GUNUTOR-710869 format. One line per field, with one value per residue: residue number from 1; x, y, z of N, C-alpha, C in turn. Coordinates in steps of 0.001 Angstrom, whole numbers, always signed. Each point is the difference from the previous one (the first is absolute). Layout:
! residues N
seq	c(NUM;...) $
n_px	c(X;...) $
n_py	c(Y;...) $
n_pz	c(Z;...) $
ca_px	c(X;...) $
ca_py	c(Y;...) $
ca_pz	c(Z;...) $
c_px	c(X;...) $
c_py	c(Y;...) $
c_pz	c(Z;...) $
***
This chain:
! residues 234
seq	c(1;2;3;4;5;6;7;8;9;10;11;12;13;14;15;16;17;18;19;20;21;22;23;24;25;26;27;28;29;30;31;32;33;34;35;36;37;38;39;40;41;42;43;44;45;46;47;48;49;50;51;52;53;54;55;56;57;58;59;60;61;62;63;64;65;66;67;68;69;70;71;72;73;74;75;76;77;78;79;80;81;82;83;84;85;86;87;88;89;90;91;92;93;94;95;96;97;98;99;100;101;102;103;104;105;106;107;108;109;110;111;112;113;114;115;116;117;118;119;120;121;122;123;124;125;126;127;128;129;130;131;132;133;134;135;136;137;138;139;140;141;142;143;144;145;146;147;148;149;150;151;152;153;154;155;156;157;158;159;160;161;162;163;164;165;166;167;168;169;170;171;172;173;174;175;176;177;178;179;180;181;182;183;184;185;186;187;188;189;190;191;192;193;194;195;196;197;198;199;200;201;202;203;204;205;206;207;208;209;210;211;212;213;214;215;216;217;218;219;220;221;222;223;224;225;226;227;228;229;230;231;232;233;234) $
n_px	c(+72808;-797;-727;+170;-233;-973;-367;+230;-626;-938;-13;+75;-912;-679;+212;-294;-967;+224;+734;-468;+1178;+955;+805;+1246;+382;+1085;+1121;+144;+694;+826;+401;+1142;-480;-949;-783;-778;-673;-1019;-946;-1023;-655;-1230;-508;-278;+1047;-874;-676;+1270;-627;+453;-549;-670;+1119;-549;-101;+1189;-529;-908;+939;-262;-332;-277;+78;+794;+1026;+552;+1290;+290;+1113;+1025;+383;-1248;+624;-998;-337;-697;-728;+313;-1321;-185;-1253;-162;-1200;+452;+942;+563;+792;+1132;+1082;+972;+1096;+260;+469;-515;+788;-870;-845;-765;-709;-948;-621;-1264;-404;-1254;-563;-975;-236;-619;-1038;+369;-1313;-19;+918;+1034;+488;+938;+482;+675;+1196;+672;+1272;+790;+1099;+658;+959;+588;+785;-838;-797;-49;-1257;-790;-340;+556;+730;-68;-982;-1119;-555;+761;+490;+753;+316;+98;-489;+703;+916;-1052;+829;-712;-668;+1081;-250;-749;+749;-1146;+707;-1126;+240;-374;+318;+655;-1185;+415;-831;-652;-484;+1022;-910;+453;+152;+268;+276;-174;+934;-492;+72;+808;-931;+963;-996;+659;+483;+507;+1049;+213;+914;-1223;+353;-113;-212;+596;-503;+789;-913;+538;+786;+688;-543;+159;-1253;+664;-1169;+281;-942;-383;-1018;+5;-569;+40;-639;-429;+593;-237;+529;-346;+576;-1045;+785;-191;+830;+1215;+3;+983;+528;+856;+706;+511;+851;-178;+1243;-767;+1160;+69) $
n_py	c(+70561;+397;+617;-1090;-825;+836;+56;-1300;-163;+866;-675;-1143;+465;+475;-1174;-681;+907;-401;+882;-1088;-5;-837;+460;+254;+100;+633;+148;+1034;+562;-998;-845;-248;-1256;+881;-496;-258;+952;-861;+834;-837;+876;-3;+748;+1250;+30;+303;-888;-396;-1005;-546;-1033;-281;-665;+121;+1141;-447;+328;-945;-359;+1303;-583;-710;+1320;-201;+359;+424;-283;+773;-691;+835;-1160;+286;-253;-873;+727;-835;+1074;-504;-81;+997;-315;+1318;-124;+1066;-860;-575;-390;+372;-783;+629;-717;+1158;-930;+660;+799;+974;-236;+9;-1002;+660;-1178;+266;-1248;+449;-1192;+893;-701;+1065;-320;+1209;+304;-1312;+473;-596;+196;+584;-77;+1076;-77;+1137;-141;+1049;-720;+1140;-904;+1084;-521;+807;-1049;-709;+454;-806;+1282;+203;-964;+826;+603;-691;+836;+913;+877;+622;+687;+1092;+538;-713;+968;+418;+922;+820;+825;-486;-183;-1018;-709;-589;-1119;-317;-1153;-751;-933;+1004;+220;+1159;+526;+136;+1209;-183;-236;+1232;-207;+1270;-506;+1271;+412;+1120;-1035;+922;-163;-453;+61;-1063;-41;-1222;+505;+59;+794;+27;+1210;+344;+1296;+213;+1113;-424;+181;-1058;+160;-1142;-1007;-248;-391;-782;+82;-1142;+7;-1247;+2;-1304;-11;-780;-1077;-410;-913;+429;-1100;-536;+1199;+222;+397;+1278;+376;+426;+546;+609;+77;+955;-14;+1237;+74;+1331;+197;+1055;+555;+993) $
n_pz	c(+94497;-999;+964;+767;-1016;-358;+1285;+86;-1162;+412;+1148;-655;-841;+1052;+629;-1109;-27;+1264;+655;+569;+581;-391;+962;-424;+1270;-440;+670;-832;+974;-299;+965;-595;+131;-317;+969;-1056;+659;-131;-468;+129;-775;+485;-967;+332;-786;-956;+715;-153;-614;+1107;-623;+1102;+213;+1195;-721;-349;-1175;-249;-888;+162;+1154;-1100;-181;-1052;+737;-1160;+142;-1050;+145;+66;+529;+430;+1153;+83;+1081;+774;+325;+1166;+59;+851;+343;-179;+555;-666;+274;-1064;+982;-630;-155;-648;-143;-622;-824;-1039;-692;-308;-984;+1075;-497;+648;+33;-328;-153;-5;-64;-61;+1086;+531;-754;-463;-66;+77;+858;-560;+1205;-720;+1228;-354;+558;-81;+316;+104;+237;+123;-156;+462;-937;-644;-209;-1111;+23;+705;+46;-1197;+548;+1045;-687;-179;+880;-592;+863;-906;+1101;-767;+1122;+889;-45;-725;-448;+769;-745;-577;-1286;+424;-853;-262;-71;-622;+625;-1027;+880;+576;-571;-562;+900;-1144;+203;+817;+916;+216;+1301;+245;+1205;+324;+861;-558;-866;-522;-934;-759;-897;-441;-1226;-38;-660;-1304;+556;+538;-455;+1269;-80;+1178;+433;+987;+955;+607;+1051;+128;+663;-1277;-23;-839;-621;-602;-939;-174;-860;+234;-1185;+1058;-381;+1180;+745;+1223;+547;-1156;-67;-775;-990;-333;+973;-320;+1209;-649;+1225;-369;+1131;+29;+1009;-129;+420;+137;-401;+866) $
ca_px	c(+1312;+518;+420;+1245;+1040;+290;+698;+1368;+683;+288;+1027;+1277;+382;+435;+1300;+972;+236;+748;+1402;+859;+1160;+1072;+1242;+1184;+729;+1326;+931;+615;+1426;+321;+1405;+518;+89;-902;-1387;-870;-1395;-974;-1387;-1009;-1279;-1195;-916;-190;+1105;-445;-740;+882;-633;+696;-893;+546;+219;-1079;-1164;+328;-1042;+318;+1247;+1062;+1032;+924;+930;+1398;+926;+1283;+1046;+933;+1289;+594;+460;-1158;-493;-1295;-242;-1215;+142;-1028;-830;-749;-1009;+255;-977;-495;+934;+799;+1378;+1066;+1338;+1017;+1312;+766;+1359;+872;-499;-806;-1427;-844;-1378;-1003;-1216;-1135;-961;-1011;-1326;-1055;-760;-1411;-339;-789;-537;+260;+1391;+1098;+908;+1417;+698;+1454;+615;+1454;+778;+1422;+954;+1337;+1074;+1243;-102;-1219;+138;-1271;-1013;-751;-1403;-762;-421;-222;-1403;-655;-222;+968;+182;+1395;+261;+1289;+844;-626;-23;+90;+257;-752;-1323;+53;-755;+562;-605;-409;-232;-820;+309;-826;+798;+1305;-128;-688;-1451;-654;-1359;-227;-422;+1020;-319;+1075;-620;+983;-153;-1196;-1197;-221;+49;+133;-300;+757;-121;+1271;-6;+319;+1251;-231;+460;-827;+846;-669;+811;-441;-289;+518;+977;-521;-290;-1112;-336;-386;-846;-389;-944;-262;-1074;-100;-1331;+182;-877;+551;-439;+1061;-564;-1382;-776;+169;+318;-72;+1158;+1095;+500;+1375;+285;+1361;+368;+1431;+218;+1061;+329;+316;+725;-53) $
ca_py	c(-524;+797;+1295;-211;-266;+1253;+855;-505;+307;+1431;+246;-456;+925;+1243;-268;-142;+1316;+844;+200;-877;-585;-417;+661;-261;+1173;-256;+1074;-190;-277;-1039;-121;-1363;-792;+540;-391;+1007;-203;+87;-120;-192;+568;-117;+1080;+1059;+924;+1384;+405;-284;-1080;-1275;-905;-934;-1310;-891;+261;-158;-814;-1242;-645;+993;-200;-1036;+536;-399;+1053;-519;+952;-443;+645;+540;-1102;-696;-1034;+370;-627;+450;+693;-404;+1116;-182;+1040;+943;+1084;+353;-398;-1207;+475;-952;+536;-741;+599;+34;-524;+662;+1287;-59;+273;-1133;+175;-676;-219;-817;-426;-681;-206;+41;-1250;+277;+733;+1195;+636;-914;+176;-528;+1109;-313;+1123;+10;+1166;-42;+1067;-83;+352;+184;-174;+463;+400;-487;-889;-195;-669;-1087;+396;-224;-1391;-555;-399;-44;+1417;+760;+1405;+326;+1439;+349;+366;-465;+1099;+1250;+1220;+1089;-347;-197;-1149;-1329;-1019;-1273;-967;-1137;-1224;-1192;-1166;+537;+833;+1267;-92;+1254;+278;-452;+1046;+271;+1037;+397;+528;+725;-250;+617;-551;+514;-1100;+363;-1139;+16;-1183;-244;+140;-1197;-557;-413;+1043;+1118;+953;+822;+1012;+94;+1347;+114;-1014;-1103;-1273;-67;-1363;-147;-1182;-257;-1116;-565;-993;-981;-568;-1438;-717;-1203;-271;+82;-603;-346;+1215;+495;+1415;+437;+834;-17;+1349;+31;+1284;+74;+1236;+210;+1251;+875;+1017;+1286;+927;+1390) $
ca_pz	c(-366;-1105;+528;+731;-989;-682;+944;+113;-1258;-14;+1000;-542;-1075;+625;+614;-1073;-598;+920;-380;+781;-660;+897;-375;+814;+476;+532;-328;-1313;+180;+964;+377;-99;+1233;+1022;-270;-620;+394;-1090;+457;-1046;+420;-829;+343;-992;+243;-196;+1194;+1132;+763;+4;+710;+977;-624;+424;-850;-1421;-619;-709;+424;-130;+1028;-478;-987;+180;-413;-451;-338;-1032;+222;-1229;-841;-549;+910;+583;+1290;+679;+1274;+959;+446;+1238;+195;+1085;-85;-1328;-1051;+101;+101;-251;-150;-730;+208;-1248;+167;-965;-460;-1214;+109;+383;-448;+827;-792;+437;-1030;+813;-566;+1012;-82;-259;-1220;+287;-1196;-1116;-414;+800;+269;+162;+618;-31;+625;-117;+635;-310;+1048;-569;+974;-608;-1392;-648;-1156;-712;+823;-627;+66;-1231;-109;+1328;+105;-1316;-290;+786;-351;+264;-95;-580;+1142;+1239;+956;-759;+773;-601;-484;-1450;-496;+272;-859;+596;-1071;+404;-734;+169;-391;-419;-1198;+289;-146;-362;+457;+1374;+930;+1007;+979;+905;+1212;+802;+1443;+580;-615;-1359;-966;-1411;-866;-1245;-841;-669;-1448;-777;+517;+1380;+921;+460;+705;+999;+668;+1397;+492;+1353;+364;+794;-662;-943;-412;-1400;-187;-1386;-81;-1332;+85;-1081;-186;-130;+923;+607;+1366;+1001;+1199;-371;-201;-1367;-200;-1391;-313;+972;+235;+509;+641;+521;+693;+220;+709;-493;+983;-631;+869;-441) $
c_px	c(+622;+508;+1324;+1146;+410;+794;+1455;+802;+385;+1102;+1374;+488;+526;+1377;+1077;+357;+792;+1466;+945;+1135;+979;+1266;+1094;+615;+1323;+886;+650;+1468;+201;+1494;+411;+158;-816;-1437;-817;-1445;-923;-1396;-928;-1345;-1102;-947;-181;+1020;-458;-742;+812;-607;+778;-804;+755;+127;-1113;-1246;+300;-944;+570;+1290;+1184;+1095;+1046;+988;+1429;+897;+1349;+967;+904;+1285;+534;+457;-1144;-531;-1271;-240;-1280;+347;-1146;-737;-766;-963;+334;-947;-514;+958;+543;+1449;+1000;+1327;+801;+1316;+794;+1442;+998;-568;-789;-1457;-781;-1455;-939;-1286;-1018;-832;-1038;-1345;-1028;-888;-1455;-175;-897;-481;+277;+1430;+940;+1020;+1411;+689;+1516;+484;+1509;+618;+1461;+824;+1384;+1033;+1314;-235;-1206;+326;-1356;-983;-660;-1499;-797;-494;-312;-1407;-625;-329;+949;+33;+1388;+208;+1364;+1010;-724;-131;+152;+190;-669;-1312;-40;-730;+739;-676;-296;-305;-760;+327;-1036;+795;+1292;-52;-725;-1485;-594;-1398;-305;-426;+1049;-496;+1223;-639;+1077;-225;-1263;-1288;-347;+193;+56;-218;+708;-325;+1317;-148;+371;+1282;-106;+322;-1091;+904;-806;+993;-498;-202;+485;+1023;-679;-290;-1246;-246;-474;-794;-396;-918;-279;-1047;-13;-1433;+149;-858;+690;-625;+1210;-589;-1497;-908;+223;+365;-5;+1159;+1042;+547;+1376;+291;+1401;+208;+1511;+169;+1179;+210;+444;+694;-116;+1260) $
c_py	c(+822;+1338;-129;-213;+1275;+929;-418;+348;+1470;+348;-386;+931;+1314;-179;-67;+1352;+919;+23;-878;-552;-440;+719;-295;+1339;-442;+1179;-290;-376;-1050;-39;-1470;-614;+584;-313;+1179;-317;+235;-171;-97;+477;-354;+1110;+964;+1095;+1451;+533;-207;-1060;-1298;-967;-829;-1375;-972;+163;-153;-1016;-1237;-614;+963;-155;-1022;+523;-428;+1072;-618;+1146;-642;+802;+593;-1090;-814;-1125;+483;-787;+543;+659;-414;+1227;-358;+1159;+861;+1181;+216;-364;-1393;+451;-1115;+711;-850;+742;-42;-460;+670;+1375;-190;+277;-1279;+312;-824;-144;-863;-316;-848;-67;-20;-1223;+220;+772;+1175;+623;-797;+136;-702;+1130;-519;+1250;-192;+1244;-145;+1178;-250;+422;+61;-63;+396;+478;-641;-889;-141;-756;-1123;+328;-422;-1428;-641;-495;+45;+1400;+775;+1440;+402;+1511;+261;+349;-437;+1118;+1320;+1199;+1173;-520;-103;-1284;-1312;-1015;-1284;-965;-1206;-1192;-1077;-1170;+439;+856;+1300;-94;+1374;+80;-591;+1183;+153;+1112;+258;+710;+633;-269;+598;-447;+551;-1138;+542;-1244;+168;-1243;-177;+109;-1297;-677;-436;+1055;+1015;+909;+763;+978;+135;+1442;+195;-1106;-1105;-1231;+101;-1468;+18;-1290;-111;-1214;-380;-1089;-888;-518;-1482;-693;-1250;-249;+29;-456;-248;+1222;+521;+1478;+307;+915;-173;+1417;-86;+1394;-43;+1337;+63;+1373;+769;+1105;+1287;+909;+1411;+351) $
c_pz	c(-1118;+494;+720;-977;-716;+903;+143;-1242;-66;+991;-526;-1095;+586;+631;-1058;-608;+910;-405;+799;-857;+1073;-439;+1031;+417;+618;-364;-1348;+128;+1091;+262;-40;+1391;+1154;-379;-514;+374;-1193;+591;-1204;+540;-995;+414;-1145;+286;-98;+1219;+1272;+917;-199;+850;+1038;-654;+351;-866;-1492;-631;-691;+553;-31;+1054;-444;-1045;+332;-618;-354;-250;-1045;+154;-1303;-962;-596;+857;+697;+1278;+615;+1322;+910;+527;+1272;+174;+1206;-165;-1403;-1128;+244;-66;-259;-112;-980;+185;-1299;+244;-936;-338;-1292;+294;+267;-375;+869;-808;+731;-1228;+714;-710;+1121;-179;-389;-1305;+376;-1310;-1258;-527;+978;+157;+217;+543;-121;+741;-139;+734;-310;+1207;-630;+1122;-661;-1423;-664;-1194;-676;+891;-793;-13;-1230;-133;+1332;+233;-1389;-485;+891;-468;+461;-129;-620;+1068;+1268;+1032;-750;+915;-705;-567;-1527;-380;+253;-923;+776;-1133;+546;-907;+301;-548;-696;-1266;+353;-325;-270;+612;+1373;+854;+1089;+917;+861;+1184;+869;+1485;+608;-682;-1365;-993;-1419;-851;-1340;-813;-751;-1508;-694;+475;+1456;+1035;+309;+812;+1040;+616;+1430;+431;+1434;+240;+813;-825;-874;-363;-1444;-138;-1472;-36;-1445;+166;-1230;-74;-291;+1055;+534;+1356;+921;+1320;-185;-132;-1424;-27;-1493;-407;+1094;+105;+642;+550;+610;+702;+164;+648;-596;+1030;-705;+1009;-564;-791) $
***
């Protein structure tokens, strides 16, 4: 029994240490009164692996996706499983910047940690307006530019509960799997210079040393993970 318990513990720790994350994919530019397609994935972006929804672990299939309008109104987007993603749509009624967000608590405790997954994306309809990224989720990452042109430096600001977070771990993953590890400074900012065009996934994480129980399962820390896609143009 001890050997089995140890094996399970090691398996869970190995799973927790993997690069699995949830992220949102959608076109950066939208059109007023036209349906905008949105897809939610779970997997390892650096390895170009998107898990089949039927294999999503714990309660991950229960993620909920919301859109915040330029005026600040928040609505849920209905999602439907389709192979390796959860798909949904929303129709922008006005011009401005729309903010898509996911905040999800994993039901199962892994490696004595409770996992909080967040994901965000931006859709600009017509004239760009201020986004709601900084306060859209408990942990958030806000790029200085959503569609950087060329390979110049791009600032990424990490926020925890709407305040800049220093010493946060930040990873930027390019379309071909190149990974750049960064750490946010005292002002919550980390800078990266893309090396190629295409969709880059930004992932920031923060661990709280706090104990508690979740669904009658004890944990000793809470791991917060946020992803956000940035489209780099040549």
